[in-house]
N, C-alpha and C positions, 0 to 999 in steps of 0.2 A: 504494500500500500504506500502510495506516494504521500498521502496526507494533504493538508491544505498548502497549496503553493500558488502564489500569484506572480504575475509578470514573467520574467525570464527564469525564475527560480524553478518552475516546473520542469523545464528541459534539463537544467543542471542536476536537479534531484533525481530525475528518471535515469539519466546517464550514470549517475553515481550508484544507483541501485542495481543496474544491469551490468556494471563494469566487469564483474568477475563471473558472469553467467553467459557463456557464448550462445546457448540456445535461446535466451531472451534477446540478445543483441540482434540475432537474425530476424526476430519478429518485431521488436519494438523500435529498432533503428530506422526502418523505412517509415514507420508511423510518425516518429519524431521529425523526420525530414519532410513528410507531407504536411505536418502541422506547421513547420517553419515556412513552407511555401505558401500555405493558406494565409498565415499572418502577414507575409510580405505582400500578397495580393490585396488583402483588406487595407493595409497601410497605403498602398498605391491608390486604391479606390477612394479612400478618405481624402488623400491629397487632391485628387481630381475633383471631388465634390467641393472641397474648400476653395479650389481655384475657380470653379464655375460660380460659386457664390460670391467670391471676392470681386469678380469682374462684371457682375450684374447689379446695377444701381437699385433696381426694384427689389431684388432679393435682399440686398443689404438693408433696405428700408424695412422689409418684413422682419428682419432679424433684430430690429430695435424693440419688438414686442417681447416682453419677458416670457421665457419658456420656448420661444420659437428659435430653432437652430437652422443651420444651412439645409439640412435634409427636408425639414418641414417646409421651409420657405420655397425651396426648389420644387417640391411636390405640389404645393399650392399653386405656384405659378404655372406649372406644366398642366395641372388638371383644369384650372379655370381658363387658361389660355387667353381668352379675350374678355376682359372685365365688362365691356359694354353689352354683353349678352344679357346681363341682368339689369332690369329697370331699377330695382331696389336692392340694397345690400342684404336685407333680410332674406331674400330669396336664395342666397348662397348656402345658408344653413340647411334649407330644404333640399337643395341640389346635392349636397354632400351626404344627406341622409341623417342629419342630426335633429330632425323635428319629430314630434310624436305622431304615431299613427292614430287615425280616428276610424271608428266603426259606427255608422249610424244607419239604422234600419227600423222603421216604424217607431216603436217606443224605446228601442235600445239606442243608447248613445254613450259610448265609452272612449276614453283616450288611453291608448296603450303605450308600449315602449317605442323606441326610436324606429324610424322606417327602414333604416339600413339600405337605402337605395343608392345607386351609383358607386362611386369610388371608395372601396373599403380601405385602401391604403392611406388615402388622405384623411379619412375619418379616424383611423387609428393614430396617425401622426398628430392630428389636432387634439385627440383625446390625451395622448401622451404629453403634448405641450401644455395642456390645461392642468394635468396632474403635476407637472414640474412647476408651473406657475403657483399652484396652491400649496405645494409642499416644500419646494427647494429654493424658490426665489425669496431672498430676505427683504427686499425693498417692497414697500407697500404701494399699491396703486388702487384706483377706484375699482378696476376689474377684479383684483385680488380680494378687496374688501367685500365686494358683492358676492363673489364665489364663496368666501368663508361664511358669510351670513346664510347663504343657501345651504352650505354643508351642515351648519348647526341645525337648521330647520328641517331639511329634507334628506340628509345623508350625503356622504362624501361622493359616492358614485354618480348620483343624480346631479350633484353640483358640478362634478367634473364634466359631465355631458353638456350641461348648460353653459359652462365656461368655454368648452370646445366650440359650441355653436356660436357663442358670442365672439370667439377668436376668429372664426371664419368671416363673420360680418365685419369685424374691425379690419381684418386684412384686406377685404374687398374694398372697404371705404378708403383705406390708406392708399390702395392702388389707384382708385378713381381720383382722389384728391392729390396724389403724389406728396403725401405728408408722412412724417414719422410718428411713432407711438406717443400719445399724450399720457404722461404718467399720472396726472391728476386732473380733476374737473375744474380747478381754479385757474382762471386766466392770469397770466403774469402781467403785472402792470409795467408799462414801458416807461 
């Protein structure tokens, strides 16, 4: 058993354990080389994503939103593609599938879970960004305060979905107005 090993310690610890056992070297050696090749490719892909994000002004604007990183910003831009398709920014939340489903028939009228229509990848990235905003971002904003109030009242998962929907709306509005994220509701006096 290798035990808990992070970063480059895993490979060093595995090589140390198989050093005196030739039958394990034949099996584990190629696996360690394959692991190293995969790590190298993921590092290369990470650098390419960061390079794409660095050279796109709109993606950099998206990244001013707390919790939104280069992958989420690039995915939002690629999925929405043309922001003028939507008359209202609120429609983006429905397009991504972050609005509640409704069933109405005769006397029955209930609101269910989210619709989950369209792009699941963007929906999951927005959900992750909302979770990061609510749990990891130390700086307070009106969006985080709203999400925390929802979490106390309705539970953390529902609040995270609501914040993800609001993130989609905010990102679309930022794209249309070509503005950066506004951290507070108060206007700064000039």
